[in-house]
Every structure is written in structure tokens, then in C-alpha cells.
N, C-alpha and C positions, 0 to 999 in steps of 0.2 A: 569617327569620337576615337579618342584617346582610351587605351585600355584602364582601366580602376580598378583598385583592389580596398576593400572593406576593412580596417582596424578597428581591434577592440581591446583597450587596457583591461588587461585581469590581473595585473600584480603591482604592487603596490614600487614609486621609485623612491619610498624614504629607505634611508640606508643604503642606497646605491649610488655610484661616482656621479659628481655633478654634470658630466658628459653626457650621460646617458639619461638623466632629468632633462636637460637641455633640446637633446636626440625628441623625446617624448613632447616636449611642448614646440618644438619644430614641426613636428607633427599634427600637432592641433589636439593630441591627446591631453585633458589637463585634470578630468578627474578618473576614478576608477569605474567601469562599464560604459564609458563614453565609446563611440562609434565614429570614426570620420570615414570619409571616401578619400582617395588621395591617388594622384595620377600615377602611374606604373612606368619608372624611367630608372636607369641607372642611379640615379642621384638618392631615390627613395626606397629603392631596394636594398641598398647600401645604409641607409639611416635604420630601415625595419631589421635588417641582419643583426646591427648594430643592439636592437631591444629586443632579439625575437624571445625574451626567456619573459617578457613582460608584456607582451603582447598578443593577440590570435589575429590570424590572418584567415578572412572568409573571401575566397577565390571565386570568381564568376566569369 
């Protein structure tokens, strides 16, 4: 099974640049407090790094 990481949206995307809002949507984070599980690969890790100030990462 592929490694997965859990992400929770903790900061509001309002007032941030459009590319960061689109990155959050691409990760499946559409509401404050929502938690999603994504596959850990270079693509998603780059997306997480881009919006690290808005999400909390739950390593497992």
C-alpha cells in the first residue's frame, strides 16, 4: 500500500493568491477544518509545501 499523509485545512485561503487557492482545491481541501488523506509522492509534497502555512500535516 502506498504511503499516505493526512492534511487538515487550518488557515483561510481568503486573501491569498489564486494559485494557492487552486492548490488547496487540488488537494481536496475545500472547507476550514476539513481533513483529507492523500498519497505521498513528489507531486503532492510539492503542493503541500506551497500551502504549508494553511495546512496541518498529520504524519503516520
